[in-house]
N, C-alpha and C positions, 0 to 999 in steps of 0.2 A: 786142599785137593789132594797136595802132596802127604797132608798128613794122616786123612785117609788114609792114600795109597799103604804109606809105612805102614800103619797099625789092621792093614787088612792082611799084607804081606805075611806082618809077624805074628797071625791069627790074632790082635788085640780087639777084643771091643770093647771100643771108644763108651759105647752107651754107657758100660758097664764105669770106666771109671770117672765118668764125666757126670754122673746123676745127682741129684741131693743128697748126701745124706743123714741118715737119722741121728739123733743125736746118743742111739744107746752103741752107736758100730764106732770102730775105731775111726778117727779124722784124718784127713791129710795131714798134719802138725803134728800129730801125740806121739812121735819116731823121734822128736825136735824135744830139747832138754833145754827150757830156759829159765826156770827157776818160777816163771809163773804157774801158779795150779789150776788145772785142766777143766776146774768147777768153774772158776771167773771167766778163762776163755767165755765156754761154754754161754755165762751171761753176758759176758758181752758182743755175744751174735747174738742173743732174745734178745738185746737193747741193739743191735744195728738194723735188725729188722722190723724195730719200734722206730727207726731215724731218733734214737735217746743218747743222749749225750752223756758221756762219764768223763768230768770236768778231773784235770790234773790235779794229784793226790800232793804234789808241793804247795798248793794253794789251798784246797778246798777239803783235806786231810783224806785218810789211808782208804783204801775202797776196800783192803784184804786183799790183793790180791797172790799173796805169797811170797816173793820176793825179797822184801824190804826183810831184815834179821832189826833192824835196828838197831847193831852194833857196829856189824861190819858197812854194810848196805840196808841205807837209809837216804830215803828221800835229801835230795840238798838244791839249795837255793842260789842264784849266786848276785844276784841283782837284789839290790835292798829294797828298791823304790818299785813296791805294787802294785802301786796308780797307772801303771801303763801292764801289767798284768792277767787282764781282764778277757780271761781262757771262752766263755762264752760267745758265740759269733751273732752278732747283729745286724738285721735287713737295715738298720738305720748308720748300721758303721760305713759300711759298702758303698754309700755317697757321698759320706764326705769327704770333703780335700783336707786336708792340715798344711798349712803354709808354712816353711822353714823357710829360714833367712839362713846360709852359709855361707864362708867368705865373706859378708857382707854384700853381697854382690848378687849372685845365682837366687833366683828362686824355687824352692820346689814345696810341690803338691803331690804331696800320697794319696792315693786313691788307692784303698780294699776290695779286690775284685770275688767275688765267690761264683763258681759257677761248679756242674755236677760233671761226670763222667760219668756216663752210663750207657748202654747197648756198644755196638761196636768201634767208638772211638779207646773202649777200657786199653784194645787189642795195641795202641801206641803207646810207643816208649815214653820214657821222661822225657828224651832230647827232642825225639819227637812232637811231643806236646806245645815245647817252650817252643821249638820253630812255628807250630801254628799259630800259638799265641801272637810272638812276635810278626809275622802275617799279617794276621790279622790286624792285628793296633796299627802296622803301614795301611793296607789297605781303608782303614776308618780315618786316616789322615791325623793319627792322635801322636803327636810329638812328644818321647819321651827325654830326659836329662841321661845323660850316656856320660860311663865313668869317664874317670882322667886317667891318661898313663901312654904304653906303646901298642894295646888293642883296645881299644875304647869297643865297650857295650852297654846295652840299653839298662838305663841303672831299674829293673824287674827284679824282685824277692818271691822266688818261688816257696812254696811249701811242700814239706816230702813227698819225694819221690813213692808213686805207690809200682808195684808189682806189675807188668805186662796182665793184662784180662782180670784185672779186679777193678771190681765199680767201685763209684762212689760219689755223694749227695754235696759232700762238703769240703772241694777244693778251694785253695784260695790263692792270686797275690795280688804282690804290693808294687803298684807301677809308680813312678816317681816323678813328676809332669813339670815342664817349665812354665807350663798357662795351667789357669783351672779348667776343668771340663763345662762347655757351655750346653 
């Protein structure tokens, strides 16, 4: 309500700014110069509506986005072990636990969990989403391993943060558990 009141007192038509844009008009990101071609971003927009995946160009070839000049700017791979670099999410991977031995005594079972952020939940910030997931795991009585040190925290690795208001069908986190899920 506060946003609507501020917009009406400033005589701003919210419906104009929040409407779906046509591809031939100026898009919200076009004032930014990131080096990526606008045509590539429009293709990515089309792919997003089709739920189509664009593989990482460092492992699966150039997508002609316009960013790299292959002299100064080029894709860089820092790990030589490519067998762990599978970019395509697979439902089978989400349910598998990988037991890892650490320090010769602790067991670590890692689970990759995928979820979507659609509807009103997309208006939560990244830190709020983290707290929701931590609370959900506690309520489900899922115990995680904790980091060592002065301020231990659950061993959960999250994907990149989304801007507030952006929906996604492919969010994920990896949780490290002391015992396998039943």
